[in-house]
C-alpha positions in Angstrom: -17.3 8.9 -3.1 -14.5 6.5 -1.2 -11.5 4.4 -2.1 -11.0 1.1 -0.1 -7.2 0.2 0.0 -5.7 -2.9 1.6 -2.1 -2.7 1.2 0.2 0.1 3.2 3.3 1.2 1.4 6.4 0.3 3.2 8.8 -0.4 0.4 11.3 -1.0 3.8 15.0 0.0 4.5 16.6 -2.1 7.2 19.3 -0.6 9.1 20.9 -3.7 10.9 22.2 -2.1 14.6 24.7 -3.8 15.9 25.5 -2.8 19.4 28.4 -4.6 21.4 28.4 -4.4 25.1 30.0 -2.0 27.3 32.2 -4.9 28.7 34.6 -4.9 25.5 35.0 -0.9 25.5 37.1 1.4 27.7 35.2 3.3 29.9 31.0 3.3 30.2 31.0 3.1 26.3 29.4 0.9 23.6 30.1 0.7 19.8 27.1 1.0 17.7 27.4 -0.1 14.2 24.6 0.1 11.5 24.8 -0.9 8.2 21.7 0.0 5.3 19.8 -2.8 3.8 17.5 -2.8 1.2 15.2 -5.2 -0.2 15.5 -6.2 -4.1 12.1 -5.1 -5.6 9.7 -8.1 -6.6 10.0 -7.3 -10.5 14.1 -9.1 -10.2 14.2 -12.4 -11.0 16.4 -12.7 -7.6 13.0 -11.2 -5.3 10.6 -13.6 -5.9 8.0 -12.8 -2.7 6.7 -9.3 -2.4 7.5 -7.6 0.9 4.4 -6.9 3.2 3.1 -3.5 2.1 5.1 -3.1 -1.6 3.4 -0.8 -3.4 3.9 -2.9 -6.3 5.3 -5.9 -8.1 6.8 -4.5 -11.5 8.6 -1.4 -10.2 12.0 -0.4 -9.9 13.2 1.6 -7.0 16.6 3.6 -7.2 19.2 3.1 -4.5 19.3 5.6 -1.9 22.3 8.0 -2.1 21.9 10.3 0.6 21.0 9.6 4.2 19.9 11.8 7.5 20.3 9.7 10.9 19.9 10.8 14.4 20.5 8.7 17.5 19.0 10.0 20.4 19.4 9.4 24.3 16.9 9.2 26.5 17.2 11.8 29.2 14.0 11.9 31.3 10.9 9.7 31.5 9.8 10.7 28.1 12.8 12.9 27.4 14.6 12.2 24.2 18.0 14.4 23.1 19.7 14.4 19.8 23.3 12.0 20.5 24.7 11.8 17.5 23.9 13.3 13.5 25.0 12.0 10.4 24.9 12.7 7.0 26.1 9.8 4.3 26.7 10.2 0.8 26.9 6.7 -0.7 27.8 5.9 -4.3 26.0 2.7 -6.0 28.8 0.6 -6.2 28.8 0.5 -2.3 25.6 -1.4 -2.2 25.9 -5.7 -2.7 23.2 -7.7 -3.2 22.5 -10.9 -0.2 19.8 -12.3 1.6 18.3 -10.8 4.4 18.2 -12.8 7.7 16.6 -10.5 10.4 13.5 -10.7 12.6 11.7 -9.2 10.3 8.7 -10.2 7.4 11.4 -10.2 5.0 13.7 -13.1 6.1 15.2 -14.5 3.4 14.2 -12.4 0.9 17.5 -10.7 -1.0 18.4 -7.7 -0.3 20.6 -4.3 -1.1 22.8 -3.9 1.5 25.5 -0.6 2.4 29.0 -2.2 2.9 30.3 0.4 4.9 29.1 0.2 8.5 28.5 3.2 10.5 30.0 3.5 13.9 29.1 5.5 17.0 30.7 5.1 20.6 27.4 5.4 22.7 27.7 6.5 27.1 25.9 3.7 28.4 24.9 5.8 31.4 21.5 6.6 29.3 18.8 4.1 30.1 17.4 3.8 26.2 18.4 5.3 22.8 16.3 5.6 19.7 17.7 5.8 16.1 15.6 8.1 13.5 16.7 8.2 9.5 15.5 9.5 6.4 17.5 8.8 3.0 16.5 9.6 -1.0 18.4 9.2 -4.2 18.3 13.0 -4.3 19.7 15.5 -2.1 17.2 16.7 0.3 16.6 20.1 1.6 14.6 20.9 5.3 13.5 23.6 6.8 15.6 23.5 9.4 19.7 22.6 9.2 20.3 19.1 10.6 22.8 20.3 13.3 19.8 22.5 14.6 18.0 19.6 15.9 18.6 19.1 19.5 14.8 17.7 20.9 12.7 15.2 19.9 10.0 17.9 19.3 12.4 19.7 17.0 13.1 15.8 15.2 9.1 15.6 14.6 8.5 19.5 13.3 11.7 19.0 10.9 10.2 19.1 7.1 11.9 18.4 3.5 11.1 20.6 0.4 9.2 18.8 -2.2 8.5 21.7 -4.5 11.7 21.1 -6.8 10.8 19.1 -9.7 13.6 16.4 -9.0 12.3 15.8 -5.8 8.6 15.4 -7.3 9.7 13.0 -9.9 11.7 11.2 -7.2 9.5 10.8 -4.0 9.2 7.2 -4.6 12.9 6.8 -3.7 12.2 8.6 -0.2 12.0 6.4 2.9 12.0 7.1 6.7 10.9 5.9 10.2 7.4 7.0 11.5 7.7 8.7 14.6 4.8 6.7 15.7 5.3 2.8 15.0 5.5 1.3 17.8 6.7 -2.5 19.0 5.7 -3.4 22.6 4.1 -0.4 23.2 7.5 1.9 22.5 8.9 3.3 19.3 10.2 0.6 17.1 13.7 1.6 16.8 14.6 2.0 20.6 17.6 0.2 21.9 18.6 -0.5 25.6 22.0 1.1 26.0 22.4 -0.8 29.5 22.2 -4.4 28.3 26.0 -4.8 29.0 26.1 -7.8 25.9 25.8 -7.7 21.9 22.5 -7.9 20.1 21.1 -6.5 17.0 17.9 -4.3 16.4 16.5 -4.2 12.7 15.2 -0.9 11.8 12.6 -0.7 8.8 12.2 2.2 6.8 8.8 3.3 5.2 8.0 5.5 2.3 7.2 8.9 2.5 4.9 9.4 -0.4 1.7 7.4 -1.4 1.2 5.2 -4.5 -1.9 6.5 -6.6 -3.2 3.9 -8.7 -6.4 5.2 -11.0 -7.8 3.2 -13.7 -11.2 4.5 -15.5 -13.3 3.5 -17.6 -15.9 5.2 -20.4 -19.1 3.7 -20.0 -20.9 1.8 -22.4 -23.9 4.2 -22.3 -22.1 7.0 -23.4 -19.5 5.5 -25.0 -21.5 4.7 -28.4 -24.6 6.9 -28.9 -25.9 5.5 -32.7 -28.9 8.1 -32.7 -26.1 11.0 -31.8 -23.0 9.9 -33.2 -21.5 13.1 -32.2 -22.8 12.7 -28.0 -20.3 9.9 -27.9 -18.0 10.7 -25.0 -14.2 10.3 -25.5 -11.7 11.2 -22.6 -9.0 13.0 -24.4 -7.4 15.1 -21.8 -6.9 14.2 -18.2 -4.6 15.6 -15.3 -4.6 14.9 -11.4 -3.7 18.7 -10.5 -2.8 20.5 -7.5 -0.7 17.5 -6.0 1.5 18.4 -2.8 5.0 20.6 -3.7 4.9 22.4 -0.2 7.0 20.9 3.2 6.1 17.6 3.9 7.4 15.9 7.4 10.3 13.7 7.4 8.8 11.3 10.2 5.3 12.3 10.3 4.5 11.5 7.2 0.1 10.3 7.4 -0.2 13.9 9.3 0.8 16.5 6.8 -2.4 18.7 6.4 -3.4 22.0 4.4 -5.8 24.4 5.9 -7.9 24.7 2.2 -8.0 22.7 -0.4 -5.2 24.0 -2.7 -5.8 25.8 -5.7 -1.9 25.2 -6.9 0.6 22.9 -7.2 2.0 20.2 -8.9 0.3 18.4 -12.2 0.8 15.0 -13.5 -0.2 15.0 -16.8 -2.0 11.7 -17.8 -4.4 11.8 -21.1 -3.7 13.6 -24.0 -5.8 14.4 -27.2 -3.1 12.2 -29.4 -3.3 9.3 -26.8 -6.4 7.5 -29.1 -6.0 4.3 -26.9 -6.9 6.2 -23.6 -9.7 7.6 -24.3 -12.3 5.2 -23.2 -10.4 3.1 -20.3 -6.5 3.2 -19.1 -5.0 3.0 -16.0 -1.6 4.9 -14.7 0.5 5.8 -11.3 2.5 8.2 -9.8 3.7 9.2 -6.4 2.5 12.3 -4.2 2.7 13.4 -0.4 -0.7 12.5 1.1 -2.1 15.2 3.0 -5.8 15.8 4.4 -7.3 19.5 4.3 -8.1 20.9 7.8 -6.4 21.6 11.3 -6.1 18.1 11.9 -5.4 14.9 9.8 -8.9 13.8 8.7 -10.6 10.7 6.8 -10.1 11.2 3.0 -7.2 12.2 0.6 -8.3 15.3 -1.6 -7.4 13.9 -5.7 -8.4 16.6 -7.6 -8.9 16.2 -11.4 -9.0 17.9 -14.2 -11.0 16.0 -17.4 -11.7 17.3 -21.2 -13.9 15.3 -23.4 -14.2 14.9 -27.4 -11.4 17.5 -27.8 -13.1 20.2 -26.1 -11.2 23.1 -24.3 -14.0 23.0 -21.8 -12.7 21.7 -18.3 -14.2 19.8 -15.7 -12.3 19.8 -12.4 -13.8 16.5 -9.8 -12.2 15.6 -6.4 -12.1 12.4 -5.9 -11.8 12.0 -2.3 -9.6 8.9 -1.2 -10.6 7.3 2.0 -7.2 7.2 4.1 -6.5 5.8 7.9 -4.5 7.8 9.7 -4.1 5.8 12.5 -1.7 3.9 10.9 1.7 5.3 11.0 2.1 3.9 7.2 1.1 5.9 4.1 -1.8 4.2 2.3 -1.6 2.9 -1.6 -5.0 4.8 -2.9 -6.5 3.1 -5.5 -9.1 4.8 -7.6 -11.6 3.0 -10.3 -14.0 5.7 -12.2 -16.4 5.5 -14.6 -18.1 8.5 -16.8 -21.0 7.6 -17.0 -22.7 10.6 -18.4 -21.3 13.8 -20.5 -19.3 16.4 -19.0 -21.6 18.8 -16.9 -24.2 16.4 -15.8 -24.5 15.8 -12.0 -23.3 12.3 -12.0 -20.6 12.3 -14.3 -18.5 10.6 -12.1 -18.5 8.0 -10.0 -15.5 6.4 -7.8 -16.0 2.4 -7.2 -13.8 0.7 -4.8 -11.0 -1.2 -6.1 -12.0 -4.8 -7.1 
């Protein structure tokens, strides 16, 4: 079973970094100011064009309230050490609406902008620096204290806990900087500490959770059975089950793996016996942490389902293997169209077709 997708999911957040040359500072320092910017969802009348990779056209996203920022300095050929750490708490009224005029594809779009710039004085002896960030509308719990992150290895192995219900219900509101997104052959949030002049860098933050978009249909061949009406198929119960609810990478969203197919995890309920309007066809979406099974990232995300038909308590548990491209740094928008073409228990009950 395969699935194609053509959209990545970065609801992007811009961090506008303004670097003032060291000739304006006392001693060997460079001033760095950081402004947070967030594109307004297309559903707003003030956002007529969807940004590249936006996961939907009518979705609403909550503004981040918490941000965790790391500034790193280069200490060797390919060695980076944490230079500054900052944990921010942001009030909703500290965001304003304006247009974005940076160098990215969202140029001219309306954005939310965090008014209070963060300022850092950075030593300019180091050749280059990097900045990483993760933000959320809910406070995150991590596998390691922020103060313990010192090296790039520490940073890339930093994880947040997805198990609380408050986090599972707000995965679409968590964004970070993917470590393997490059521009010009280097990490896209790299800056020059020795430029000697003012310049700006646009930092994009992307979703860490994938949108799973499911469309289902009970085929006409089994929806109506004139010779034996009692055998007509109605999809009276449907869950997405065993969704990821462990510790997820902050900056490696496409590299979450499990040793085996999970048999426990988060459940998303989709259809109930009372939902008569959804018994034969429907569509829904939800956000989840994408993962693959095995020791290394694979090509499929296993979406486990639980189905029941005709009011029965008998469970059928198909796994829809949704194709993902793990060569990209961005989590995918995964779409699944599936048809119930035979009664439950038959060998070819569920067919997943490519989205159209």
